[in-house]
Every structure is written in C-alpha cells, then in structure tokens.
C-alpha positions in Angstrom: 10.5 -55.9 49.1 13.4 -58.4 49.3 17.1 -57.3 48.6 17.1 -58.9 45.2 13.9 -56.9 44.3 15.4 -53.8 45.4 18.4 -54.5 43.1 16.2 -55.0 40.1 14.3 -51.9 40.9 17.3 -49.7 41.1 18.2 -50.9 37.5 15.0 -48.9 36.4 13.1 -52.1 35.2 9.4 -52.2 35.1 7.5 -53.7 38.1 5.9 -56.5 36.0 9.3 -57.5 34.7 10.9 -57.4 38.2 8.1 -59.8 39.4 8.7 -62.2 36.5 12.4 -62.2 36.9 12.1 -62.8 40.6 9.5 -65.5 40.1 12.1 -67.2 37.7 14.8 -66.9 40.5 12.5 -68.7 43.0 12.1 -71.4 40.3 15.8 -71.7 40.2 16.1 -72.0 43.9 13.3 -74.7 44.0 15.2 -76.7 41.3 18.3 -76.7 43.4 16.4 -77.4 46.7 14.9 -80.5 45.0 18.3 -81.8 44.0 17.5 -81.6 40.3 20.3 -79.6 39.0 19.5 -80.4 35.3 16.2 -78.6 35.7 18.1 -75.6 37.0 20.5 -75.6 34.0 17.6 -76.0 31.5 15.8 -73.1 33.2 18.8 -70.9 33.0 19.6 -71.7 29.2 15.8 -71.1 28.5 15.9 -67.7 30.4 19.0 -66.6 28.4 17.5 -67.7 25.1 14.3 -65.9 25.9 16.3 -62.7 26.7 18.0 -62.8 23.3 14.8 -63.5 21.5 13.1 -60.6 23.2 16.1 -58.3 22.2 16.1 -59.3 18.6 12.3 -59.1 18.3 12.5 -55.5 19.7 15.2 -54.5 17.2 13.1 -56.1 14.3 10.0 -54.2 15.3 12.0 -51.0 15.6 13.6 -51.5 12.1 10.4 -52.4 10.5 8.6 -49.2 12.0 11.4 -47.1 10.8 11.3 -48.6 7.2 7.5 -48.4 6.8 6.2 -45.7 8.9 8.9 -43.0 9.3 8.5 -39.6 7.7 12.3 -39.4 7.3 13.4 -39.8 3.7 17.1 -40.3 3.7 18.9 -39.0 0.5 22.0 -40.3 -0.9 24.6 -41.0 1.7 22.1 -40.0 4.4 21.3 -36.6 3.2 18.9 -34.8 5.4 15.2 -34.3 4.3 15.8 -30.5 4.1 18.1 -31.0 1.2 15.6 -33.0 -0.9 13.9 -30.8 -3.4 11.6 -31.6 -6.3 12.7 -30.8 -9.9 11.6 -27.6 -11.5 10.7 -27.7 -15.1 9.4 -25.1 -17.7 5.8 -25.2 -18.9 7.0 -27.7 -21.6 8.8 -30.0 -19.1 12.3 -28.9 -19.8 14.6 -29.3 -16.7 15.4 -26.0 -14.8 16.5 -27.3 -11.4 17.1 -30.7 -9.8 19.0 -32.4 -6.9 22.0 -34.3 -8.0 24.5 -36.5 -6.2 27.8 -34.7 -5.3 30.5 -35.5 -2.9 32.3 -33.7 0.0 36.1 -34.0 0.1 37.7 -34.9 3.5 41.2 -35.0 4.6 42.6 -37.0 7.7 46.3 -35.9 8.2 46.9 -38.7 10.7 46.7 -41.3 7.7 48.7 -39.3 5.1 52.1 -40.7 4.3 53.4 -37.8 2.1 52.0 -34.4 2.8 53.8 -32.6 0.0 52.6 -35.1 -2.5 49.0 -35.0 -1.2 49.0 -31.1 -1.4 50.4 -31.1 -4.8 48.0 -33.6 -6.3 44.9 -32.1 -4.8 45.7 -28.6 -5.9 46.5 -29.9 -9.4 43.4 -31.9 -9.7 41.0 -29.6 -8.0 41.4 -25.9 -9.1 38.6 -24.6 -7.0 40.2 -26.0 -3.8 41.3 -23.2 -1.4 45.1 -23.8 -0.7 44.8 -22.0 2.7 41.8 -24.3 3.7 43.8 -27.5 2.6 47.0 -26.4 4.4 45.0 -26.0 7.7 43.6 -29.5 7.2 47.1 -31.0 6.5 48.4 -29.4 9.7 45.7 -30.5 11.9 45.1 -33.5 14.0 41.7 -34.8 12.9 39.7 -35.6 9.8 38.4 -32.3 8.3 36.1 -31.2 5.5 37.9 -29.2 2.7 35.6 -29.0 -0.4 32.1 -29.7 -1.2 30.0 -30.2 -4.4 32.4 -32.4 -6.2 30.7 -34.1 -9.2 31.1 -38.0 -9.6 33.7 -37.1 -12.3 35.8 -34.9 -9.8 35.6 -37.7 -7.2 36.8 -40.3 -9.6 39.7 -38.2 -10.6 40.8 -37.7 -7.0 40.1 -41.4 -6.1 42.4 -42.5 -9.0 45.2 -40.7 -7.2 45.1 -43.3 -4.4 45.9 -40.7 -1.7 45.8 -42.2 1.8 43.8 -40.0 4.2 41.6 -38.4 1.5 37.9 -39.7 1.6 34.5 -38.7 0.3 31.0 -38.4 1.6 28.0 -38.3 -0.6 25.8 -35.3 -0.4 22.9 -33.9 -2.3 23.3 -30.5 -4.1 20.8 -28.3 -6.0 21.9 -28.0 -9.6 20.7 -25.4 -12.2 21.7 -26.8 -15.5 21.1 -23.8 -17.6 23.2 -21.5 -15.4 22.1 -17.9 -15.5 19.1 -18.5 -17.9 16.0 -17.6 -16.1 18.1 -17.3 -13.0 16.1 -14.6 -11.5 12.8 -16.4 -11.9 14.1 -19.8 -10.5 16.2 -18.2 -7.7 18.3 -20.6 -5.8 18.5 -22.8 -2.6 21.1 -22.7 0.1 23.3 -25.8 1.2 20.7 -26.7 3.8 17.9 -27.1 1.3 16.0 -23.9 2.0 14.8 -21.7 -0.9 16.5 -18.2 -0.7 15.1 -16.5 -3.8 12.8 -16.7 -6.8 10.6 -19.8 -7.2 12.8 -21.7 -4.9 11.8 -19.5 -2.0 8.3 -18.8 -3.1 7.3 -22.4 -3.2 9.8 -23.7 -0.7 7.4 -25.9 1.3 5.7 -27.2 -2.0 9.1 -28.0 -3.6 10.2 -30.1 -0.5 6.9 -31.8 -0.2 6.8 -32.8 -3.9 10.2 -34.4 -3.4 8.8 -37.0 -1.0 6.5 -38.3 -3.8 9.0 -37.9 -6.7 6.8 -35.1 -8.2 8.0 -31.9 -10.1 6.9 -28.3 -10.2 6.0 -27.0 -13.6 6.6 -23.1 -13.9 4.8 -20.8 -16.3 7.9 -19.8 -18.2 8.5 -21.0 -21.7 12.2 -21.7 -22.3 11.9 -20.8 -26.0 10.4 -17.3 -25.0 12.8 -16.9 -22.1 15.7 -17.6 -24.5 14.6 -15.0 -27.2 13.8 -12.3 -24.5 17.2 -12.8 -22.8 19.0 -12.8 -26.1 17.5 -9.6 -27.5 17.8 -8.0 -24.1 21.5 -8.7 -23.8 22.1 -7.4 -27.2 20.4 -3.9 -26.2 22.4 -4.0 -23.1 25.7 -4.5 -25.0 24.7 -1.7 -27.4 23.4 0.9 -25.0 25.3 -0.1 -21.8 22.7 0.7 -19.2 23.3 0.0 -15.6 20.4 -2.4 -15.4 17.6 -4.0 -17.7 14.3 -5.8 -17.6 12.5 -8.0 -20.1 8.9 -9.4 -19.4 6.5 -11.4 -21.4 3.0 -12.3 -19.9 -0.2 -13.8 -21.1 -2.7 -10.9 -20.3 -5.6 -13.4 -19.9 -4.2 -15.8 -17.5 -1.4 -13.8 -15.9 1.2 -16.3 -16.5 4.7 -15.0 -16.8 6.2 -16.6 -20.0 9.5 -14.9 -19.7 11.3 -12.7 -17.2 14.9 -11.4 -17.5 16.8 -9.0 -15.3 20.3 -7.7 -16.0 22.9 -7.9 -14.6 22.7 -11.8 -14.3 24.3 -14.4 -12.0 24.9 -18.2 -12.0 22.5 -19.6 -9.3 25.0 -22.6 -9.0 27.4 -20.0 -7.6 25.3 -17.3 -6.1 28.1 -16.4 -3.5 30.4 -15.2 -6.4 27.6 -12.5 -7.4 27.0 -9.4 -5.5 23.5 -8.3 -4.3 23.2 -6.0 -7.3 23.5 -8.9 -9.7 21.2 -11.1 -7.7 18.3 -8.5 -7.5 15.4 -9.4 -9.7 14.7 -5.8 -11.2 11.5 -7.0 -12.7 10.0 -7.6 -9.2 12.2 -5.9 -6.6 13.1 -2.7 -8.1 10.7 0.3 -8.5 11.1 3.0 -11.4 9.4 6.2 -12.5 8.1 4.6 -15.7 7.6 7.9 -17.6 5.3 8.0 -20.6 4.1 4.3 -20.4 1.8 5.6 -17.7 0.1 7.8 -20.4 -1.6 4.5 -21.4 -3.3 4.3 -18.1 -4.3 7.9 -18.2 -5.8 7.7 -21.6 -7.6 4.5 -20.7 -9.0 6.1 -17.5 -10.2 9.2 -19.4 -11.9 7.0 -21.8 -13.5 4.7 -19.2 -14.8 7.7 -17.1 -16.2 9.3 -19.9 -13.9 12.4 -19.5 -12.8 12.2 -23.0 -13.3 10.5 -26.4 -10.6 9.8 -29.1 -11.6 12.9 -31.0 -11.5 15.3 -27.8 -8.8 18.0 -28.4 -6.2 19.3 -26.1 -4.4 22.6 -26.7 -0.7 21.8 -26.7 0.6 25.0 -28.4 2.0 26.4 -25.2 3.5 24.9 -22.1 0.8 24.1 -19.3 1.1 26.1 -16.2 -0.2 24.4 -13.1 0.3 26.2 -9.9 4.1 26.7 -9.3 4.8 24.3 -12.2 5.2 24.5 -15.9 4.7 21.3 -17.9 6.4 21.0 -21.3 6.5 18.4 -24.2 9.7 16.6 -25.0 9.1 16.9 -28.7 6.7 20.1 -28.8 3.9 19.6 -31.5 2.7 23.0 -30.7 -0.7 22.4 -32.0 -4.1 21.3 -30.8 -4.1 17.5 -30.6 -6.8 14.8 -30.5 -6.6 12.4 -27.7 -5.2 9.8 -30.2 -2.6 12.4 -31.2 -1.7 13.1 -27.5 -0.8 9.5 -27.2 1.0 9.2 -30.6 3.1 12.3 -29.8 3.5 11.2 -26.2 2.4 14.9 -25.1 2.8 15.6 -21.5 0.8 18.8 -21.8 -2.2 17.0 -23.2 -2.0 14.1 -20.8 -1.6 16.4 -17.7 -4.7 18.4 -18.9 -6.6 15.0 -19.2 -5.4 14.0 -15.8 -6.7 17.2 -14.2 -10.0 16.7 -16.0 -10.3 13.2 -14.3 -9.6 14.6 -10.9 -7.5 13.4 -7.9 -10.2 11.2 -6.4 -11.1 9.4 -9.5 -7.5 9.1 -10.6 -6.5 7.7 -7.2 -9.4 5.3 -7.2 -8.5 4.0 -10.8 -4.8 3.6 -9.8 -5.7 1.6 -6.8 -8.1 -0.5 -9.0 -5.2 -1.1 -11.5 -2.9 -2.4 -8.6 -0.5 0.5 -8.9 -0.6 1.5 -5.4 0.3 -1.9 -4.0 3.0 -4.6 -4.7 2.4 -6.6 -7.8 0.3 -9.6 -6.9 2.6 -12.7 -7.7 4.1 -15.5 -5.7 7.6 -14.1 -5.7 8.6 -12.7 -2.3 10.6 -10.0 -4.0 7.5 -8.2 -5.2 8.3 -4.5 -4.2 6.0 -1.9 -2.8 5.5 1.2 -5.0 6.2 4.8 -3.9 3.0 6.8 -4.4 2.0 10.3 -3.8 1.1 11.0 -0.2 -1.8 13.2 -1.1 -3.9 12.8 -4.3 -4.2 16.5 -5.4 -4.0 18.3 -8.9 -0.2 18.4 -8.8 0.1 14.6 -8.0 -2.6 13.9 -10.8 -0.6 16.0 -13.3 2.7 14.2 -12.5 1.6 10.6 -12.3 -0.7 11.1 -15.6 2.7 11.0 -17.6 4.6 8.6 -15.1 6.5 11.1 -12.8 5.9 11.2 -9.0 5.1 7.4 -8.8 7.5 4.5 -8.7 6.3 1.0 -9.5 8.0 -2.3 -10.4 7.9 -3.6 -13.9 5.8 -6.5 -12.7 3.1 -4.0 -11.4 3.1 -2.2 -14.7 2.6 -5.6 -16.6 -0.2 -6.5 -14.5 -2.0 -3.0 -14.8 -1.5 -3.2 -18.6 -3.0 -6.6 -18.6 -6.2 -5.3 -17.0 -6.3 -2.3 -19.5 -6.0 -4.8 -22.5 -7.7 -8.0 -21.4 -11.2 -6.7 -21.4 -10.9 -4.7 -18.0 -10.2 -7.2 -15.3 -7.3 -7.2 -12.8 -5.8 -10.6 -12.5 -2.8 -11.7 -10.5 0.5 -12.6 -12.2 1.8 -16.1 -11.7 5.1 -18.1 -12.3 3.1 -21.4 -11.8 1.9 -23.1 -15.0 -2.0 -23.2 -15.3 -3.9 -25.9 -16.8 -4.6 -25.4 -20.6 -7.7 -23.6 -21.0 -7.7 -22.2 -17.4 -10.1 -19.2 -16.9 -8.6 -16.6 -14.5 -11.0 -14.1 -13.1 -10.5 -10.8 -11.1 -12.2 -7.7 -10.2 -13.4 -5.5 -13.2 -11.7 -2.1 -13.4 -12.5 -1.0 -16.8 -15.1 -1.9 -19.5 -14.4 -4.1 -22.6 -15.1 -1.2 -24.7 -12.2 0.7 -23.2 -10.0 -2.3 -23.7 -10.9 -2.5 -27.4 -10.3 1.3 -27.7 -6.8 1.0 -26.3 -5.9 -1.8 -28.4 -6.7 0.3 -31.3 -4.9 3.4 -30.1 -1.8 1.4 -29.2 -1.9 -0.3 -32.6 -2.0 3.2 -34.3 1.0 4.4 -32.2 3.1 1.6 -33.8 1.8 1.3 -37.2 0.9 5.0 -37.9 3.6 7.4 -39.3 3.2 9.8 -36.3 3.6 7.2 -33.7 6.3 7.0 -31.2 6.6 3.1 -31.3 7.1 2.9 -35.0 10.5 1.1 -34.6 8.5 -1.8 -32.9 6.3 -2.5 -35.9 6.6 -6.2 -37.2 4.5 -6.6 -40.4 1.6 -9.0 -40.0 1.6 -9.3 -36.2 -0.4 -6.2 -35.4 1.9 -4.9 -32.6 0.7 -2.1 -30.4 2.5 -0.2 -27.8 3.7 2.9 -25.8 7.1 4.4 -25.4 8.4 5.6 -22.1 11.3 7.8 -20.9 11.4 8.8 -17.3 14.1 11.0 -16.0 15.5 9.9 -12.7 15.5 11.9 -9.6 19.0 12.9 -8.6 19.4 14.0 -4.8 22.6 15.7 -5.7 20.9 18.2 -7.6 17.6 18.0 -5.8 15.8 17.5 -9.1 15.5 15.4 -12.2 18.6 14.6 -14.1 18.2 14.7 -17.8 21.1 12.6 -18.5 20.0 9.6 -16.3 16.7 8.0 -17.7 14.5 4.9 -17.6 13.8 4.1 -21.1 11.1 1.4 -21.9 8.5 0.1 -24.3 5.3 -1.5 -23.4 3.9 -3.6 -26.2 0.9 -5.9 -26.9 0.1 -8.3 -29.7 -1.8 -9.0 -31.6 -4.2 -6.1 -31.2 -6.8 -7.5 -33.7 -9.7 -9.8 -32.9 -12.3 -10.1 -30.2 -11.6 -9.2 -26.7 -11.0 -12.9 -25.7 -8.2 -13.5 -28.4 -5.1 -14.7 -26.9 -2.7 -11.8 -26.4 0.6 -11.2 -24.9 2.3 -8.2 -23.2 5.9 -7.5 -23.7 8.1 -4.9 -21.8 11.7 -4.0 -22.4 13.1 -1.4 -20.0 16.8 -0.1 -19.9 17.9 1.7 -16.8 20.2 4.6 -17.7 21.0 3.7 -21.3 23.5 5.7 -23.2 22.9 6.9 -26.8 25.0 5.8 -29.7 25.8 7.1 -33.1 23.2 4.7 -34.5 20.6 6.2 -32.2 21.6 9.8 -33.1 22.7 10.2 -29.6 19.2 9.6 -28.1 18.6 7.2 -25.4 14.8 7.3 -25.1 12.3 4.5 -25.1 11.5 4.8 -28.9 15.2 4.5 -29.8 16.7 1.9 -27.3 13.7 -0.2 -26.2 11.2 -0.3 -28.9 13.3 -2.0 -31.3 14.3 -4.7 -29.1 10.7 -5.2 -28.0 9.8 -5.6 -31.8 12.5 -8.1 -32.3 11.4 -10.3 -29.2 7.9 -10.1 -30.6 9.1 -11.5 -34.0 11.0 -14.3 -32.5 8.3 -15.5 -29.9 5.2 -15.2 -32.0 5.7 -18.6 -33.7 6.2 -20.3 -30.3 3.0 -18.7 -29.0 0.8 -19.6 -32.1 0.5 -16.2 -33.5 0.7 -16.2 -37.1 1.4 -13.3 -39.5 -1.5 -11.8 -41.3 -0.3 -9.5 -44.2 -3.5 -7.5 -44.2 -2.7 -6.4 -40.6 0.5 -4.6 -41.6 -1.1 -1.1 -41.2 -2.8 0.4 -38.3 -6.4 -0.3 -37.6 -8.4 3.0 -38.1 -9.1 4.6 -34.8 -13.0 4.8 -35.1 -14.4 4.5 -31.7 -17.9 4.6 -33.1 -17.7 1.0 -34.1 -16.2 -0.9 -31.4 -17.6 -4.3 -32.5 -15.9 -3.8 -35.9 -12.5 -3.2 -34.2 -13.1 -6.4 -32.2 -13.2 -8.2 -35.5 -10.0 -6.6 -36.7 -11.6 -4.6 -39.7 
C-alpha cells in the first residue's frame, strides 16, 4: 500500500472509497503529465461537487427516514415521548385528564440588567415562585430553571414585562381539569409522564400507546353519578366528622365502577401538596372489619347451602356462649327470630348460630368463592390483600359471620355483594368502560334462587318497619340493603374499642324484576364517625351511612334509567316458596 493509501486508511475510510479516491488522484497526475491543466482543474471541480452532492444526499436520506419511519414522536417544544399521554374521559366522553402545553421559566443572570427589578417583577407576577430558588438563580453564573408548569396566560404576563435574561421553554404537562373530582379513580402521572396511581398507573402503557394515534381511554365512571356520590359523601363527612370515608356505585352485572369516592381528597394537579393519607384510595387500598354487612353473606350462604330457610328460627333470647366467648346482640330482641328477622334485627346471636351450622370448611369455601380471601379483582394496582383467619374453626366462623375477625377492602365487599345479587356469578370489577350490552361471565358461586331470595330479604330490611335500613328507603325505587357497624380493634387496650367504629350501608336497587334486570350496588362507609344530636348520639350504620346511601340512590336513579314505581313503595313479601313470583316483582 502506498503512502497516500496509508494516509486515507488512517482516516478510517472504507477500502472501496480509498481505492476510488486513489484512482481519482492518479487521474489528476495523468492529466498534469499530459500537459492538459484544464482537464486537471475540471476533474478537481467535479470531485468537490460530487463530495458536496454526496453529503447533501446523505443528509436528505437521514431526514426523510427520521420523518417517516422513526417511532419517536416529539411533543410541543421537543417534549419526550414519555410525557405524551392520551386523554382520559368518562363513559359519556367528558374530559378527565389531558396533556396540555405549558412552559418552564429560565433565568440567565449574565443577561440581566437590573437584578432588583427582575426579582420584584417575577415575584409579583408569579405567586408560586419560590423566592429562595429565584435568588439562587439570580446569584448564579449560568442559565437555570426556576419554575415549571406555567400556563400560556402565565407566560404571556411574564413575557409582557420585557425582562432581559428571562426565557421560556415549552413543556407538556398532565392536567386534571376537574381537580379533586374522581381523583382517586383517575390517579396522576409524574413529571416524566409515568402513571403513579389510579387509572394513570393501571393503564400506563396503554395510555402512552394511545397517545401515538391520538386515541382516548374511556373509563367506566359516570361523572353525573360521581358528582352525586361525592356530594352526598362530603355532606355526611361534614356532619359526622369521620377520619375517612368511602363511596361506591357499581353495576352488578358488568362489574363496571360507575362512581368511586374516597375521603380525604387531594388535587391530582398538585399531588405533592397532599400527604400519603389524603392520596390513599380507601375504597381499594384500605381494609376494614365491615361488621354486619357480612351478615348478608352468611345468610346467603345458609340459604344456598340448604342449612336454613327464611322461616328457620334461631333462639336469640339469651347471649350465645361459644367456647371462651359470649356473643351478644347490640339491640337485643330477646326472642326467637326467623332468619329474615335475624337479618332485619342484625342479630349477632342468630347469625353466629347460623355460621356454626354452616361449618368452618363450607364457610371458608364460600368466602373463597366470593373473593373475600383475596384482593378484589380490578385493574387498580392499589387493590389491597384482605386479613383473614389463619385457621377456619368454629371461633373464626362465629366471628366472620357478622363481620369480625376478617378485614376486606370496600371493593372486595362490593364485588362479593355483586355475586350474591346478580344471579350468583363472581365477576371482576373494572374501571374501563365496556361496550353497551356487553355480557360479562364468571364462576358460579351461588344459585339464581339464592340471589332472588336475598333481593327480597334486603328489600324487606329497608321497607319493613322492623328493618335496620329504613332510613335508606326511597319510595318507588325498591331499595334493599344491610347496615354495618364494626368496632375497630385497638392495640392500646388489646381489644375492640366501642368508641371507634366503621359504619356502613350496603344497598342494591331496584330489587324487583327478573334476575337479569339492570341493578346497581351502592356502598357508603364512614370510618370513626361521631354521633350528633340529630342522630341521638349514635354513630352506627343505620344512623350515619344509610341516609346518605338513600340520597345517593335518589339522585343517580334518573341517570341510570331507573324510574320510580309507586306500587313498589312497600317491601315485597318474603315468601320463598314462590321465587318466580318474586322475580316478577309481585
């Protein structure tokens, strides 16, 4: 290899190009040797022109490939792909979350003429600007970021000041236009475009994928239902001052969550200003001893397993002694009760006796089937694991029969009640909107007959004079339900604290009609409510949760297409000998 070829090789050029260039150099030498200088000049001009053409052609090909075939999708101002997220909308298309153009504010002290004026103008125009951060930037020696998430209006106000050294860069930002509304369902995304909580985290990859095609993700919630649920729950919170609260509305046939509220609330636009306590979705991530709402499961299991009928009697005249334990009734009826009366009077004694009759093995099997021993099946990553008995024995059965000794999330309770009331099939809950008329299936855990019986029993508990859920009755809407008051375990006293309660009401409407009638489950739960003069000092489910649930049902029924029927103002007679008649609402 000649010296010239070795030089080209050291430049890292391909061998074929080295040979072409060396051949061209020989052509120059031959032109000079022949005494034809004009040929040498023309060859050199042609060579330079060819190099320029080759360079421009390479750049054009690269630009074309980047524009047509690159997977990268630059946002406004070169925002990274990770910051691009599709819009979230409710089931009717109303906007819940979107990416909007915002600006970052930068300060370069080297270009500032009057530091004092710049400081004063920026702090006056931007109240959220941290004075200490601005001061560090003004005393620095380079351009530095000082504030993000400026709206176009914010940017225009600052730009109008005409301050040298103050500049902006566009950035995408996730915006939640309704603020705290449905915050625990929607969740939020971080500054890098990654979902952190709620739907934003559950469907993170899908939301980012849909953004590439300009798609949107419709959720199952209905903002009209959500608004009514939150409004009534906040009113109950204001009245009874609990430490936490939960509201749920679900479609028991599809598992769609139409409304989900958790208190305290936070603003997902500013999640950093809220503590972990406020950000916690109590419907999904917190487990409670649900108290007497569990009696609905025990009664349904007893009926389904053939252990009892609605007319089966239980002696509740004296406390029930079981091993080292003595079980009492909160409001002692002190009489022999039928199964329906056990439910209406919320008798711990009668329910515990029924649970013992069902037996540990069978009770554990049914609880597993109802999904009460595992996290609620839903897309949300917050779905919490329950606390269940380590051993299913008579003591465990007696406790869990009336909701003690087992802690589940409100979502798990809602899913299990859905199976009890929808014809006996356990279906997953979902925060994704399903197509109209979608049929959702699941394993059968109870018979349709049991579901019809429970609809009638729950209706009698609301419409009957002796029912514990009377305050939830809405004439014409055939509301059924079960109160729940669970005392909280207090480690300080190594026992249950009678002053700290979880008070709830689990409702279903409408209870009339065939098993495939559209029905909805409503749950209102207050954690450690305080009694008031209006509640006669009581803070139990019947006093604090049932009225709120009734008001929710009254407000959302029109949105869900459930019309009042005056003839349904009273309870359906609990006659289990004619299940078909019950199904028709007679």
